[in-house]
N, C-alpha and C positions, 0 to 999 in steps of 0.2 A: 352617432357622431354629428356635431353641429355643422351648419352650413358655412361656417367661417373658414377661410383659407388658413391652412396650417403653415406656420413659419417657424423654422428652427434657428435660433440665435446662437452664435458661438462665442466663447470667451476662453482664451488660452491662459491668461494670467490670473492668479488667484487673489491678488491684492486689490486694494481699493484706491485707485488713482484716477486721473482725469478721464481716461478712456472708459474705465469701468463705470464712472459716474454718468457719462453720456449714455452708455448702454442701458443702465437702470432707468434713466429718464425716458428713453425710447420705449422700453418695455412698459413702463407705467402709463404712458400716453397712448400706446397702441393695443394694450391687452384686451380692451373691450371691442376692438374692431377686427382683430384677427385671433386665431387660436395660437398663442405664442408659447413656445417651449425653449429651454436653454440647454445646450450641451457644453459642459465644462471639461477641460482637459487636465486641470490640476486642482487639488483641494486647497481651500483657503477662505478668507473672510467673506468673499463675495457670496458664498453659499448661504450664509445666514441672512444676508440682505434679500436674496431671491426667495428664501423661505418665508420671510416676513411679508413679502409681496404676494405670496401664494402663487408663484410662478412654477410650473412643472419643470423639474430639472433632471437632467441625465448626466452621467459621468462615464467617460472612457479615458483612462490614464494615458497621457501623451508619452511618446517615446523619449528617453533621456536626451537624445540629440535630434534636432530637426534639420540640420544642414544636409545638403544634397548628397555629400559623400557618405552619409549614413543611411541612404535610401534603402538599401537591402535589409537593414535591421528594422525598418518600419513596415515591412510587408505584412506581418501578423496584425499590426495595428490597423493598417489600411483595410484588411479583410474584415475586421470588427466594425470599422466605420461603414464600409460598404453594406454589410448586412443590416446594421442599425438604420441606415438611411433608406434602404429598400423596404424595410418593414414599416417605417414611419409614414410613408406616403406624403411627404412634405411638398407643398407647393413652391416653397422658396427657402433658401438658406441665406441668413444675414450674418456675415462674418465680421466680428469686431477686432480687426487687426491682422497683421502680416502673418504671424505664426499660425493662427487659426486657419487662415486661408490656405497656407501651405499644406496643412493636414487634411483639408476637406475638398479642395478644388478638383482633384483628379477623380475621386470616387463620385462626387456630385456630377461631374461632367459625364462620366460613364452612365449614370442613371438619368441623365438629361434633366437634372434639377437646376434651375437658375440660381446663381449666387450673386449677392450684392456684397461688396467689400467696402467696409467703412474705414477709410484710411486716415489715421490720426497723425502720421509722421510726415516730415519733409525728408526726401532722399537727397542728401548732399554729397553723394559719391559720384565719381565719373561714370560715363556710359558703360565702360567695360568692367566695372567693378563687380564683385560677386553679388552684392546686394542689388544693384541695378539690374543685373542680368536675371536674378531670381524674381524680382518684382515684375520685370518685363515678361518672363515666362509664365508665371501664374496668372497674370492679368489676362492672358489669352483664354482662360477657362472660366472667367466671370462675365456676367452680363453688364454690370455697371460698377463703377468705383465712386463712392461718395467721398469727396475731399473736404476737410474741415476749413480749408482756406484756399484762396487763389494761389498762394505761395506753395502750398502742398501740391496743388494741381499742376502748376508750372514745373515743379521738380519731377513729377511723374512723366510729363511730356518730354522733359530733358532726358529721362531715363529710358525713353523709347516706348512708353505706353501709348496705345491708340487714343487720340484726343476725344474721339466720339464716345468713348466709354467713361469719360470723366465728367463729373458734375460737382460744383462747389455748393456745399450746404453748411453755412456757418452754424456753430453751436448757438443754442438759445439759452437764456437764463431767466428763471423766475426768482425774483428777489422777495424774500418774505417781508411782511410789515415789521418795522422795527422802530424803536425810539433811538435814533442815531445819537442824539446828545447824551442820553442816559447811558447807553452801552459804551460810548466812547469815554465818558467820564469815569465809569467803573474800571475800565482797563487802565486808563492813565493813572488813576489813584493806586491801583494794585502795584504798579511798577514805579511809583513816585515820580511820574512825568506829567503832572497836572498842567504846567505852563510850557512845557518843552514843545519844540517843533519835531514831529515824529515822521521819519521816513522808514517805512516798514515793508516787510515781505512775508509771505506765507507759502508753505509747500514742503515737499519732501527734500531732504538733504542729499542731493546727488551731485556728483562732480560736474555734470553738464548744466547745472542750474545757476552757476556763476556766483555762488555765495562768497567765495574767496575774493572775487573781484569787488563785490559790494563792501566787504570788510576793508579792502585796500582803499576804496573810495572814502569810507568812513574815517579812516586814519587821516586822510588829506583834509576832509571837512573839519575834523576836530581841531586841527591847527589853526583854523580861521574862524570857527564859530562853535563855541562850546554849548550853545543852546539847542543844537540839532542832535537828536538822539536817533539811534537805529534799533528798531524792535524786530527781531527775527522769530517768527513762529513756525513750528513744524517739527518734524522728527525724521530720523533716518530708518530705513529698512535695515534688517540685519546685515546685508551685504555692504551697506554704506556707513556703518557705525564708525569705522576708522576715519572716514572723511569728516564726520561730525566732530570727532575728538580732535582732529587737526584744526578745525575751525575754532573750536573753543580754546585750544591751546594758543593759537595765534593771537586771539583777542587778549588772553591773559598775559602773554609775553610782551605785548605792546602796551600794556597798562590801560586798556580801553574798556574795562568791565563796566564803567559807568556811561560809556558812549554807545557800545554795542551790547544789547541785552537779549539773551536767548529766552524766549517765552515758552518754549515747549509746545506741546499740542494745544491748540485752541479751537473753540467753535468759531468758525470763520466769520459769521455775521454778528458775533459778539466782539470779535477782535478788530475787524476792518474799520468800523466807525471811529476808532481811536486814532487812526492815522491821518496825517496831513497830506501825505502822498504815498502811494504804493509803488515800490520799485521792483521791476522785473529784470534782474540782472543777467538772465540767460540769453543765449544766442539761438536764432532760428527756431523759436517756439512756433509750432504750427498754428495754434489758436488756443491759448491757455485759458482754462476756465477761471483761474484766479483773477485774470484781467477783467472778465465780465463781472465776476462777483464784486470786485473792488469798484469798478465804474458804477455798477448798479447800486452800491452802497453809498454813492456820492463822493467817492474818493478818487481824485485824478490819478492817472497811471503814468509812470516814467519808464520807458523801455528803449531798447536799442532798435535801430532802423534795420530790422531783419525779420525773416519769417512772416507769419500772418498777423502779427500784432498791429502793424500800421494800417491794417484793414478795419480796425475798430478804434485805435487810439490816433486821434488827429492832433498834431502838434499845435499847441496854443488854444485848442478848443476844449478838449477833455483830458489833456495831459501833455507830456513832453516826449518827443522822439529824439533820442541822442544819436547823432550820426556816426560817431566812432566808438567802438567797443573797447574802452580802456578806463582805468580808474580816474585819470585826469579829467576826461570829458564828463564822466558820470558825476564826479564831485562838483565840477563847475555847474552842471545842470541842477544839482540839489541845492547848491548855494543860491542859484538864480531863483529857484522856486521859493526859497525862504524869503528872499528880498521882494518877491511879488505875491505875498500872501493874500492880498485882496483879490487879485486875479485868480489865484488858486481856488478860492471859494466859488467864484463864478464857474470855473472849470468843473468843479464838483457837481454843481447844479446841472450843467450841460451833460455831464457824464451820466447821471441818473436818468434824466429824461431820454437821452439817446438810447440807452439799453432798453428802457420801457417801450420805446417806439420801434426800434430797428432790430433788436436782437432778442426776440421773444421765443419761448418754447413753441408757441403756436405757429409761428412762421417756419421754424425748423421742422416741426412735425408735418406741416402741410407739404413741404418739399420732399421729405422722406417718404411720406405716403404716396406721393406722385410717382417716385422712383419704384417703389414696391409694386404699385398697381400696374405700372407699365411693364414690369418684369414678369408678372404672373398672368397677364391678360392673354 
């Protein structure tokens, strides 16, 4: 056995979204410093990613329900986890998310294995809600909780989590070298938008992502400026296909097919340079990777004054912060950005430089390593 400390990383969800991308980045950057392994609780696309990275992976099927009222039905699962952890002789468990923490915290505590919980969410429920009470309870069995933003940290304090267990570590981003002009021109040509002003977004089609609000704002913008187009890239997971259909039908019924264009799945760093401004229409985003990716690509970001986004997007410097979350205010902000296109280009330069300086993977990993080393010392 090598002299490296053995760390077991946990992932509950099988898909590839922001939290999973962060986990893979952490593994890639720490795998030469520690003996890293991953325990998955559901089969899915992330397995292939881990395989391509040569990360040792284990699997224990999660119980169908993980809510507290189903606790009795999880006893067999807990026995399996306890035996697995005991045999593994791990120095630390690094849990990527709420559900993974619920499944591992008690067995790990019984075996005196320290747990770090990487918290990607904002808890926006009241103190006595089920979610707040569960987060509060399981936080007692972990040594440290890494929050992706101060907004996430504040929400946990409000939920009753001990503040001395919380530390903010912003996500970092490595932006690949790219010919922004070339990539942008190719995407614009593909959709017949060579000279248009493009307000775009990218991500999964989920009801909490605010895409219906963006389409409502686009309808208002269309009435005042037909040169502004909206390019929406992304896809829906099977559970959200109905929502995507609703969005597409809404655009068709309003006769906006030439104003709002669905671009489907896109390679983000090919797609983003085509935008004049990236719009994040969702509420209470903890710290969206798409924001870092857009800013790093030299594209200013427009977002609402909520969640962790204002910790990286500074109004008038590298984007716009819209104070009220409604189509009227969003449409006004987009029209204002169009009228100030020269200023927008300066914001884009500020955006790329700021990400390169302040939100690097190196800074993120240095802080995470510090938390890990303090937990296993």
